[in-house]
C-alpha positions as CSV (number, residue, x, y, z in Angstrom):
1,X,3.7,0.4,22.5
2,X,5.8,2.9,20.4
3,X,4.1,4.7,17.6
4,X,5.6,6.5,14.6
5,X,5.0,10.2,14.3
6,X,2.4,9.6,11.6
7,X,0.6,7.0,13.6
8,X,0.5,9.3,16.6
9,X,-1.0,12.1,14.6
10,X,-3.7,9.8,13.3
11,X,-4.5,8.3,16.7
12,X,-4.8,11.8,18.3
13,X,-6.9,13.3,15.6
14,X,-10.3,14.5,16.9
15,X,-12.8,16.3,14.8
16,X,-13.6,16.8,11.1
17,X,-12.8,14.7,8.0
18,X,-9.5,12.9,7.9
19,X,-7.9,10.6,5.3
20,X,-5.2,8.2,6.4
21,X,-3.2,6.6,3.6
22,X,-2.1,3.3,5.0
23,X,0.1,1.2,2.8
24,X,0.9,-2.5,3.2
25,X,2.2,-3.5,6.7
26,X,1.8,0.1,8.1
27,X,-0.3,-0.9,11.1
28,X,-3.7,0.5,10.1
29,X,-5.7,-1.7,12.4
30,X,-3.5,-0.6,15.3
31,X,-4.2,3.1,14.4
32,X,-8.0,2.6,14.1
33,X,-8.3,0.8,17.5
34,X,-6.0,3.1,19.3
35,X,-7.8,6.2,17.9
36,X,-11.2,4.8,19.1
37,X,-9.6,4.4,22.5
38,X,-8.1,7.9,22.4
39,X,-11.5,9.4,21.5
40,X,-13.2,7.8,24.5
41,X,-10.4,8.1,27.1
42,X,-8.7,11.4,26.2
43,X,-11.5,13.4,24.6
44,X,-14.4,11.9,26.6
45,X,-16.5,10.9,23.6
46,X,-19.3,8.5,24.5
47,X,-18.4,5.1,23.1
48,X,-22.0,4.7,21.9
49,X,-21.4,7.7,19.5
50,X,-18.7,5.8,17.6
51,X,-19.2,3.6,14.5
52,X,-16.4,1.6,13.0
53,X,-17.2,0.1,9.5
54,X,-15.4,-2.7,7.8
55,X,-16.0,-4.8,4.7
56,X,-16.1,-8.2,6.2
57,X,-17.5,-9.8,9.4
58,X,-14.0,-11.2,10.2
59,X,-12.4,-7.8,10.0
60,X,-15.2,-6.3,12.2
61,X,-14.7,-9.1,14.8
62,X,-10.9,-8.7,14.7
63,X,-11.2,-5.0,15.2
64,X,-13.7,-5.4,18.1
65,X,-11.4,-8.0,19.8
66,X,-8.3,-5.8,19.5
67,X,-10.2,-2.8,20.9
68,X,-11.6,-4.8,23.8
69,X,-8.1,-6.1,24.6
70,X,-7.0,-2.5,24.8
71,X,-9.8,-1.4,27.0
72,X,-10.0,-4.5,29.2
73,X,-13.6,-5.5,28.3
74,X,-16.8,-4.9,26.5
75,X,-17.7,-1.6,24.9
76,X,-20.7,0.2,23.4
77,X,-18.6,1.1,20.3
78,X,-20.4,-0.3,17.2
79,X,-18.2,-2.4,15.0
80,X,-19.9,-3.8,11.9
81,X,-19.9,-4.2,8.1
82,X,-21.7,-1.9,5.7
83,X,-24.4,-4.4,5.2
84,X,-24.9,-5.1,8.9
85,X,-25.2,-1.4,9.7
86,X,-27.6,-0.7,6.8
87,X,-29.7,-3.7,7.7
88,X,-30.0,-2.5,11.3
89,X,-31.3,0.8,10.0
90,X,-33.8,-0.9,7.7
91,X,-34.9,-3.3,10.4
92,X,-36.0,-0.5,12.7
93,X,-37.7,1.5,9.9
94,X,-39.4,-1.3,8.0
95,X,-39.4,-4.2,10.5
96,X,-37.3,-6.4,8.2
97,X,-36.1,-9.7,9.6
98,X,-33.4,-12.1,8.6
99,X,-36.0,-14.0,6.6
100,X,-36.3,-11.1,4.2
101,X,-32.7,-11.5,3.1
102,X,-32.3,-13.7,0.1
103,X,-29.9,-16.5,0.3
104,X,-27.1,-16.9,-2.2
105,X,-28.5,-20.2,-3.5
106,X,-32.0,-18.7,-3.9
107,X,-30.4,-15.9,-6.1
108,X,-28.6,-18.5,-8.2
109,X,-31.9,-20.5,-8.6
110,X,-33.8,-17.4,-9.7
111,X,-31.3,-16.7,-12.5
112,X,-31.1,-20.4,-13.6
113,X,-34.9,-20.5,-13.8
114,X,-35.0,-17.3,-15.8
115,X,-32.3,-18.5,-18.2
116,X,-34.2,-21.7,-18.8
117,X,-37.5,-19.8,-19.3
118,X,-35.7,-17.6,-21.9
119,X,-34.4,-20.6,-23.8
120,X,-30.8,-19.9,-22.9
121,X,-28.5,-22.9,-22.7
122,X,-25.3,-21.7,-21.0
123,X,-22.7,-24.5,-20.8
124,X,-22.2,-24.0,-17.1
125,X,-25.4,-22.7,-15.5
126,X,-23.9,-21.9,-12.1
127,X,-21.0,-19.9,-13.6
128,X,-23.5,-18.0,-15.8
129,X,-25.8,-17.3,-12.9
130,X,-22.9,-16.1,-10.8
131,X,-21.7,-13.8,-13.6
132,X,-25.2,-12.3,-14.1
133,X,-25.7,-11.7,-10.3
134,X,-22.3,-9.9,-10.2
135,X,-23.5,-7.6,-13.0
136,X,-26.9,-7.0,-11.3
137,X,-24.9,-6.0,-8.1
138,X,-22.8,-3.6,-10.2
139,X,-25.9,-2.0,-11.7
140,X,-27.4,-1.4,-8.3
141,X,-24.2,-0.4,-6.5
142,X,-23.2,2.1,-9.2
143,X,-26.8,3.3,-9.7
144,X,-26.5,2.8,-13.4
145,X,-29.6,3.3,-15.6
146,X,-30.4,-0.1,-17.1
147,X,-30.8,1.3,-20.6
148,X,-27.2,2.6,-20.3
149,X,-25.6,-0.6,-19.1
150,X,-23.7,-2.9,-21.5
151,X,-23.5,-6.5,-20.3
152,X,-20.2,-8.3,-20.1
153,X,-21.7,-11.8,-20.2
154,X,-24.6,-11.9,-22.7
155,X,-26.5,-9.7,-25.2
156,X,-27.8,-6.5,-23.6
157,X,-31.4,-7.3,-24.3
158,X,-31.0,-10.7,-22.6
159,X,-29.4,-9.1,-19.6
160,X,-32.2,-6.6,-19.2
161,X,-34.8,-9.4,-19.3
162,X,-32.8,-11.4,-16.7
163,X,-32.5,-8.3,-14.5
164,X,-36.3,-7.5,-14.7
165,X,-37.2,-11.1,-14.1
166,X,-34.8,-11.3,-11.0
167,X,-36.3,-8.2,-9.5
168,X,-39.9,-9.5,-10.1
169,X,-39.0,-12.8,-8.4
170,X,-37.5,-11.0,-5.4
171,X,-40.5,-8.7,-5.1
172,X,-43.0,-11.5,-5.2
173,X,-41.0,-13.5,-2.5
174,X,-40.7,-10.4,-0.3
175,X,-37.0,-10.6,-0.4
176,X,-34.1,-8.2,-0.6
177,X,-30.4,-8.7,-1.5
178,X,-27.4,-7.0,-0.1
179,X,-27.5,-4.3,-2.7
180,X,-31.1,-3.6,-2.0
181,X,-30.1,-2.9,1.6
182,X,-28.1,0.0,0.3
183,X,-30.6,1.3,-2.2
184,X,-33.4,1.2,0.4
185,X,-31.3,2.9,3.0
186,X,-30.4,5.7,0.6
187,X,-34.1,6.1,-0.3
188,X,-35.0,6.1,3.4
189,X,-32.5,8.8,4.3
190,X,-33.6,10.9,1.3
191,X,-37.3,10.7,2.0
192,X,-37.3,10.7,5.8
193,X,-35.1,13.5,7.1
194,X,-36.3,12.8,10.7
195,X,-34.9,9.2,10.6
196,X,-31.7,10.4,9.0
197,X,-31.3,13.1,11.7
198,X,-31.8,10.5,14.4
199,X,-29.0,8.2,13.0
200,X,-26.7,11.3,12.6
201,X,-27.1,12.0,16.3
202,X,-26.6,8.3,17.1
203,X,-23.2,8.0,15.3
204,X,-21.2,11.3,15.6
205,X,-17.8,9.7,14.8
206,X,-17.5,7.3,11.9
207,X,-14.3,5.4,11.1
208,X,-14.0,3.3,7.9
209,X,-11.4,0.6,7.3
210,X,-10.2,-0.3,3.8
211,X,-11.9,2.8,2.3
212,X,-10.4,2.1,-1.1
213,X,-13.0,-0.7,-1.5
214,X,-16.0,1.5,-1.1
215,X,-18.6,1.8,-3.9
216,X,-20.6,4.9,-4.8
217,X,-23.8,3.9,-3.1
218,X,-22.0,3.1,0.2
219,X,-20.2,6.4,0.0
220,X,-23.4,8.4,-0.6
221,X,-25.0,6.9,2.5
222,X,-22.0,7.4,4.6
223,X,-21.7,11.1,3.6
224,X,-25.3,11.6,4.6
225,X,-24.8,9.8,7.9
226,X,-21.7,11.8,8.8
227,X,-23.4,15.2,8.5
228,X,-23.5,17.8,9.8
229,X,-20.2,17.4,11.8
230,X,-18.4,15.3,9.1
231,X,-16.4,13.4,11.6
232,X,-15.4,11.0,9.0
233,X,-12.1,9.2,9.5
234,X,-11.2,7.0,6.5
235,X,-8.3,4.6,6.4
236,X,-7.1,2.9,3.2
237,X,-4.7,2.6,0.4
238,X,-5.6,3.6,-3.1
239,X,-2.7,1.4,-4.3
240,X,-4.6,-1.6,-2.9
241,X,-7.9,-1.0,-4.6
242,X,-8.5,-4.4,-6.4
243,X,-12.2,-4.9,-6.3
244,X,-13.5,-2.9,-9.2
245,X,-15.5,-5.9,-10.4
246,X,-17.5,-5.5,-7.1
247,X,-18.0,-1.8,-7.7
248,X,-15.0,-0.5,-5.7
249,X,-13.6,2.6,-7.3
250,X,-10.2,4.2,-6.2
251,X,-11.6,7.4,-7.7
252,X,-13.7,7.8,-4.6
253,X,-10.7,7.9,-2.3
254,X,-8.8,10.0,-4.8
255,X,-11.6,12.6,-4.8
256,X,-12.1,12.6,-1.0
257,X,-10.3,15.9,-0.5
258,X,-12.4,17.5,-3.2
259,X,-15.5,16.4,-1.5
260,X,-14.1,17.6,1.9
261,X,-11.9,20.6,1.1
262,X,-10.9,20.9,4.8
263,X,-9.9,17.3,5.2
264,X,-6.6,16.3,6.8
265,X,-4.3,13.8,5.2
266,X,-1.8,11.6,7.0
267,X,0.5,9.1,5.3
268,X,1.5,6.0,7.4
269,X,4.9,5.9,5.7
270,X,6.6,3.0,7.4
271,X,6.2,-0.6,6.1
272,X,6.8,-2.8,9.2
273,X,6.2,-6.1,7.2
274,X,8.7,-6.4,4.4
275,X,12.4,-5.9,3.8
276,X,13.8,-3.0,1.8
277,X,14.6,-5.4,-1.1
278,X,10.9,-6.2,-1.5
279,X,9.4,-2.8,-0.8
280,X,11.6,-0.9,-3.3
281,X,10.7,-2.9,-6.4
282,X,7.1,-3.0,-5.3
283,X,7.1,0.8,-5.2
284,X,8.8,1.0,-8.6
285,X,6.0,-1.1,-10.0
286,X,3.1,0.8,-8.5
287,X,4.7,4.1,-9.4
288,X,3.8,3.3,-13.0
289,X,0.2,4.0,-12.3
290,X,-1.0,7.5,-13.1
291,X,-4.1,7.8,-11.0
292,X,-2.8,7.5,-7.5
293,X,-1.5,9.4,-4.5
294,X,2.2,9.8,-4.7
295,X,3.8,8.2,-1.6
296,X,7.3,7.8,-0.2
297,X,7.4,4.6,1.9
298,X,10.2,3.6,4.3
299,X,11.0,0.3,5.9
300,X,12.3,-0.4,9.4
301,X,15.7,-0.9,7.9
302,X,15.6,-4.7,7.7
303,X,17.4,-6.1,4.8
304,X,17.2,-9.4,3.0
305,X,17.6,-11.0,-0.4
306,X,16.6,-9.4,-3.6
307,X,13.4,-10.5,-5.4
308,X,14.1,-13.8,-7.1
309,X,12.9,-13.5,-10.7
310,X,13.1,-16.6,-12.9
311,X,12.0,-17.6,-16.3
312,X,11.1,-21.3,-16.9
313,X,10.5,-23.1,-20.2
314,X,6.9,-24.1,-19.5
315,X,4.5,-24.6,-16.6
316,X,5.6,-28.2,-16.1
317,X,9.2,-27.0,-15.4
318,X,7.9,-24.1,-13.3
319,X,5.8,-26.3,-11.1
320,X,8.5,-28.9,-10.6
321,X,10.9,-26.1,-9.6
322,X,8.5,-24.7,-7.0
323,X,7.8,-28.2,-5.5
324,X,11.5,-28.9,-5.2
325,X,12.4,-25.4,-3.8
326,X,9.6,-25.7,-1.2
327,X,10.9,-29.1,-0.2
328,X,14.3,-27.5,0.4
329,X,12.8,-24.7,2.4
330,X,11.1,-27.3,4.7
331,X,14.2,-29.3,5.0
332,X,16.0,-26.1,6.2
333,X,13.5,-25.7,9.0
334,X,10.9,-23.4,7.4
335,X,7.3,-24.2,8.4
336,X,4.8,-25.0,5.6
337,X,2.5,-22.3,6.9
338,X,5.2,-19.7,6.3
339,X,5.0,-20.2,2.5
340,X,2.4,-19.0,0.0
341,X,1.9,-19.4,-3.7
342,X,-0.2,-16.7,-5.3
343,X,-1.8,-16.7,-8.8
344,X,-4.1,-14.5,-10.8
345,X,-7.2,-16.8,-11.2
346,X,-8.5,-19.8,-9.2
347,X,-7.6,-22.1,-12.1
348,X,-3.9,-21.0,-11.8
349,X,-2.6,-23.8,-9.5
350,X,-4.3,-26.9,-11.1
351,X,-1.1,-28.6,-12.2
352,X,0.9,-27.2,-9.3
353,X,-1.5,-29.0,-7.0
354,X,-0.8,-32.3,-8.8
355,X,3.0,-31.7,-8.3
356,X,2.6,-30.9,-4.6
357,X,0.5,-34.0,-4.2
358,X,3.3,-36.0,-5.9
359,X,5.9,-34.6,-3.5
360,X,3.6,-35.1,-0.5
361,X,3.7,-31.5,0.5
362,X,0.9,-30.3,2.7
363,X,-1.2,-27.4,1.3
364,X,-4.5,-25.6,1.6
365,X,-6.4,-23.4,-0.8
366,X,-8.1,-20.2,0.2
367,X,-10.3,-20.4,-3.0
368,X,-12.2,-23.2,-4.6
369,X,-9.8,-24.5,-7.3
370,X,-12.0,-26.0,-10.1
371,X,-11.1,-29.5,-11.1
372,X,-9.9,-29.3,-14.7
373,X,-11.6,-32.6,-15.6
374,X,-15.0,-31.3,-14.3
375,X,-15.0,-28.1,-16.4
376,X,-17.8,-28.3,-19.0
377,X,-15.3,-28.1,-21.9
378,X,-13.4,-31.1,-20.5
379,X,-16.7,-32.9,-19.8
380,X,-17.7,-32.4,-23.5
381,X,-14.4,-33.7,-24.9
382,X,-14.2,-36.7,-22.5
383,X,-17.8,-37.5,-23.3
384,X,-17.0,-37.7,-27.0
385,X,-14.2,-40.2,-26.1
386,X,-16.6,-42.3,-23.9
387,X,-19.1,-42.5,-26.8
388,X,-16.2,-43.5,-29.1
389,X,-15.4,-46.2,-26.6
390,X,-18.9,-47.5,-26.8
391,X,-21.2,-45.5,-24.5
392,X,-24.7,-45.0,-26.0
393,X,-26.2,-43.4,-22.9
394,X,-28.8,-40.8,-23.8
395,X,-27.4,-38.2,-21.4
396,X,-23.9,-38.6,-23.0
397,X,-25.2,-38.2,-26.5
398,X,-27.4,-35.2,-25.6
399,X,-24.4,-33.5,-24.0
400,X,-22.4,-33.3,-27.2
401,X,-24.6,-34.0,-30.2
402,X,-25.0,-30.3,-31.1
403,X,-21.6,-29.2,-30.0
404,X,-20.8,-28.3,-32.8
405,X,-24.3,-27.7,-34.1
406,X,-25.7,-30.6,-36.1
407,X,-29.4,-29.7,-35.7
408,X,-30.4,-33.0,-34.1
409,X,-33.5,-33.0,-32.0
410,X,-34.0,-34.7,-28.6
411,X,-37.0,-36.3,-30.2
412,X,-34.7,-38.4,-32.4
413,X,-33.4,-40.1,-29.1
414,X,-36.5,-41.3,-27.2
415,X,-34.8,-44.2,-25.5
416,X,-32.3,-44.2,-22.6
417,X,-29.9,-46.1,-24.9
418,X,-29.4,-44.3,-28.2
419,X,-29.4,-46.1,-31.5
420,X,-27.6,-44.3,-34.3
421,X,-29.6,-46.4,-36.8
422,X,-32.9,-45.3,-35.3
423,X,-31.7,-41.7,-35.3
424,X,-30.9,-41.9,-39.0
425,X,-34.3,-43.4,-39.7
426,X,-35.9,-40.5,-37.8
427,X,-34.3,-38.2,-40.3
428,X,-34.9,-40.3,-43.4
429,X,-36.5,-37.4,-45.2
430,X,-33.9,-35.0,-44.1
431,X,-30.9,-36.6,-45.7
432,X,-28.5,-33.8,-44.9
433,X,-29.0,-34.4,-41.1
434,X,-28.8,-38.2,-41.7
435,X,-25.4,-37.6,-43.4
436,X,-24.2,-35.6,-40.4
437,X,-25.1,-38.6,-38.1
438,X,-23.1,-40.9,-40.4
439,X,-20.2,-38.5,-40.4
440,X,-20.3,-38.5,-36.6
441,X,-20.2,-42.3,-36.6
442,X,-17.1,-42.2,-38.7
443,X,-15.5,-39.7,-36.4
444,X,-16.2,-41.8,-33.4
445,X,-14.7,-44.9,-35.0
446,X,-11.6,-43.0,-35.8
447,X,-11.3,-41.6,-32.3
448,X,-11.5,-45.1,-30.8
449,X,-8.2,-46.0,-32.5
450,X,-6.3,-42.9,-31.4
451,X,-4.1,-42.0,-28.5
452,X,-5.7,-39.6,-25.9
453,X,-3.7,-36.7,-27.3
454,X,-4.6,-37.4,-30.9
455,X,-8.3,-37.8,-29.9
456,X,-8.4,-34.4,-28.2
457,X,-6.8,-32.8,-31.2
458,X,-9.2,-34.5,-33.6
459,X,-12.3,-33.5,-31.6
460,X,-11.1,-29.9,-31.5
461,X,-9.9,-29.5,-35.0
462,X,-11.3,-32.4,-37.1
463,X,-14.8,-32.3,-35.6
464,X,-15.1,-28.5,-35.2
465,X,-15.3,-28.3,-31.4
466,X,-13.0,-25.3,-31.3
467,X,-15.3,-23.5,-33.7
468,X,-18.1,-24.2,-31.4
469,X,-16.1,-22.7,-28.5
470,X,-15.4,-19.5,-30.5
471,X,-19.2,-19.1,-31.3
472,X,-20.1,-19.7,-27.7
473,X,-17.5,-17.1,-26.6
474,X,-19.1,-14.5,-28.9
475,X,-22.5,-15.1,-27.3
476,X,-21.0,-14.8,-23.8
477,X,-18.9,-11.8,-24.8
478,X,-15.7,-13.6,-23.8
479,X,-12.3,-13.8,-25.5
480,X,-12.2,-17.2,-27.3
481,X,-8.7,-17.7,-25.8
482,X,-10.3,-17.9,-22.3
483,X,-12.1,-21.1,-23.4
484,X,-9.5,-22.5,-25.8
485,X,-6.9,-22.4,-23.0
486,X,-9.0,-24.9,-20.9
487,X,-9.0,-27.2,-24.0
488,X,-5.2,-26.7,-24.2
489,X,-4.9,-27.7,-20.5
490,X,-6.8,-30.9,-21.2
491,X,-4.6,-31.5,-24.2
492,X,-1.5,-31.1,-22.0
493,X,-2.9,-33.7,-19.6
494,X,-3.8,-36.1,-22.4
495,X,-0.2,-36.0,-23.7
496,X,1.0,-37.9,-20.7
497,X,-0.9,-41.1,-21.3
498,X,-0.8,-43.8,-24.0
499,X,-4.4,-45.2,-23.6
500,X,-7.8,-43.9,-22.7
501,X,-8.0,-46.4,-19.8
502,X,-4.8,-45.0,-18.3
503,X,-6.0,-41.4,-18.7
504,X,-9.4,-42.1,-17.2
505,X,-7.8,-43.9,-14.3
506,X,-5.6,-40.9,-13.6
507,X,-8.6,-38.6,-13.8
508,X,-10.5,-40.7,-11.3
509,X,-7.5,-41.0,-9.0
510,X,-6.9,-37.2,-9.2
511,X,-10.6,-36.5,-8.2
512,X,-10.3,-38.9,-5.2
513,X,-7.0,-37.3,-4.2
514,X,-8.6,-33.8,-4.3
515,X,-11.4,-35.0,-2.0
516,X,-8.8,-36.5,0.4
517,X,-6.7,-33.4,0.3
518,X,-9.8,-31.2,1.0
519,X,-10.8,-33.3,4.0
520,X,-7.2,-33.2,5.3
521,X,-7.0,-29.4,4.8
522,X,-9.9,-28.9,7.0
523,X,-7.8,-30.1,9.9
524,X,-4.4,-29.1,8.6
525,X,-3.0,-26.2,10.7
526,X,0.4,-26.0,9.1
527,X,0.3,-26.1,5.3
528,X,1.5,-24.2,2.3
529,X,-1.2,-21.6,1.3
530,X,-2.4,-21.5,-2.3
531,X,-4.4,-18.4,-3.0
532,X,-5.5,-16.0,-5.7
533,X,-4.0,-12.5,-5.5
534,X,-7.4,-11.2,-4.5
535,X,-7.9,-13.6,-1.6
536,X,-4.3,-13.0,-0.3
537,X,-5.1,-9.4,0.5
538,X,-4.7,-8.7,4.2
539,X,-2.4,-11.7,4.6
540,X,1.4,-11.9,5.0
541,X,3.9,-14.7,4.8
542,X,7.7,-14.9,5.2
543,X,8.0,-16.6,1.8
544,X,5.8,-15.8,-1.3
545,X,5.8,-17.3,-4.8
546,X,4.0,-15.5,-7.6
547,X,3.1,-18.0,-10.3
548,X,2.9,-17.3,-14.0
549,X,3.9,-13.7,-14.3
550,X,3.1,-13.6,-18.0
551,X,1.1,-11.3,-20.3
552,X,-2.5,-12.4,-20.6
553,X,-2.4,-13.9,-17.1
554,X,-1.2,-10.9,-15.1
555,X,-2.2,-8.5,-16.5
556,X,-5.2,-10.6,-17.4
557,X,-6.2,-10.8,-21.0
558,X,-9.5,-9.0,-20.2
559,X,-7.6,-5.8,-19.1
560,X,-8.2,-3.7,-22.2
561,X,-8.7,-0.2,-20.8
562,X,-6.2,2.0,-19.0
563,X,-8.2,1.7,-15.7
564,X,-8.2,-2.1,-16.2
565,X,-4.4,-2.1,-16.5
566,X,-4.0,0.1,-13.4
567,X,-6.2,-2.3,-11.4
568,X,-4.1,-5.2,-12.6
569,X,-0.9,-3.4,-11.6
570,X,-2.4,-2.8,-8.1
571,X,-3.3,-6.5,-7.9
572,X,0.3,-7.4,-8.6
573,X,1.5,-4.9,-6.1
574,X,-0.7,-6.4,-3.4
575,X,0.7,-9.9,-4.3
576,X,4.3,-8.6,-4.0
577,X,3.7,-6.9,-0.7
578,X,2.4,-10.1,1.0
579,X,6.0,-11.2,1.3
580,X,8.0,-10.4,4.5
581,X,11.5,-11.7,3.7
582,X,11.6,-13.8,0.4
583,X,9.7,-13.1,-2.8
584,X,9.9,-15.4,-5.9
585,X,8.3,-14.2,-9.1
586,X,8.2,-16.9,-11.8
587,X,7.3,-16.7,-15.5
588,X,7.4,-19.2,-18.4
589,X,8.6,-19.0,-22.0
590,X,5.7,-21.0,-23.4
591,X,2.3,-22.3,-22.4
592,X,0.8,-25.2,-24.1
593,X,3.4,-25.0,-26.9
594,X,2.6,-21.3,-27.6
595,X,5.1,-18.5,-26.9
596,X,4.4,-16.6,-23.7
597,X,5.6,-13.1,-23.0
598,X,6.9,-12.1,-19.6
599,X,4.6,-9.8,-17.8
600,X,5.2,-6.0,-18.2
601,X,5.0,-5.8,-14.4
602,X,8.2,-7.8,-14.1
603,X,10.1,-5.4,-16.2
604,X,8.5,-2.5,-14.3
605,X,9.6,-3.6,-10.9
606,X,13.0,-4.6,-12.2
607,X,13.3,-1.0,-13.6
608,X,14.0,-2.2,-17.1
609,X,12.4,-1.9,-20.5
610,X,10.8,-5.1,-21.6
611,X,12.0,-4.6,-25.1
612,X,15.6,-4.6,-24.0
613,X,15.7,-8.1,-22.8
């Protein structure tokens, strides 16, 4: 196998700290596995002295398999994730077993219980619990003092209560989470120098893949482990650091040479994946970031078509165009598995999926795509419509009676079938509440006579549901637009139907089709890939579509600070560099009848000023 000059340098490197900057398609896995082989074969390093750390089990296994293919069999080189390595250390020191590791569902249950005990009523308990657990992980991973942490999902005092309650539940159950593994490992190495010294002698050569994804706690432990020889060989790309929400910080990689003044630096400067027409605009884009290593990247000289950038009127036109273009690709002999559609969030492809189903195009999703009609906002609005159509089920009434706030108690609805007359009698002495119930009855009678579109508009504007969403967004420290857009999506769906029966039949058929598609995808080997930009990292496809390249989507509306914007740009760069030969970047003029701006990233890779369009 022929290596480039830079690859050869990296493979042959022996002692001391080394940073390898490995851009998209530069052969970093090849470099790591061949360097391990070179250490053992040419330098006589004991394989048992070598530790290769990755971020995922799949990456560790792939690395192991590729290395064993090189060497012709098993090896004593250790390949593992940060968590597996740290747990191995803790297991020997504290006799931990797998039973001590908390399961994800247990963590969720702990937070749900704490939320209920605290009188919190999040609209989606699972989403709220997942958000809080992500924040707890950030606090631990970044070693942030709790009193100095400002929650992104709820009032700070509420978060601190949830954090303390979670830690107490974990302690009582004798459990640790993945972040605890790191905290305990650091404490162990700090307090027990004899144990640290033993592990330092055990792993004399440490190689880390995807170093740009490391967090501060992981880095501190690795630095301790690598001493005194500091044979730390890190491979990564600061331009592909896209997991800041998990604690990853490109600043760690950018500061590596400051931490190790004698460290070497090698740039793998050839992209073997993509054509010049894809690499050049991607580099123009990422060059707009200020906090990065400057790089000159070459290609192998392959040429292809320019990036296809198109502006469509709205998502409906955009999705129709993608479905038809993919159909033409397949008719020309392209395999479905050679095509990917990438988007910013997992809600991005909802309507595209409907269009692909309509055209009978096979696809699979790498992320769980939430069913629009099962979102809590959709459930609330659809429940209002069901009640207007005659439902008096207690669970339906309870779901929406105080959305918006009407101050109606559960005690006013003791029966499984609710009577509005009994409810008004319950509040006979509180006429203002009885009047609200009468007003609700009038609203429901009006809705029953409306079209689906008119009903959604009336519930949102006439009954004050949008105001409720704005209040809830304030509690969750969200931008109201994040919630209102879901309501806009539902409104867009409603516009296609004349009656509630037709709309509800579509919703049920869509749900069944999603289940059928999911079952089919489990066995589907050749299908179009639908993936978020995050989950597409590490993958490559001959043909890539980037969906909805608009301001507020990519970059995301939550990107307020400079470091947020740089991360969003890195994410778009990752998406662009998944493409080998053809890249389509599509944007829309309007979303849900509101003007939409083309993403600044489009103008940046085109090398044009967005204001000059």
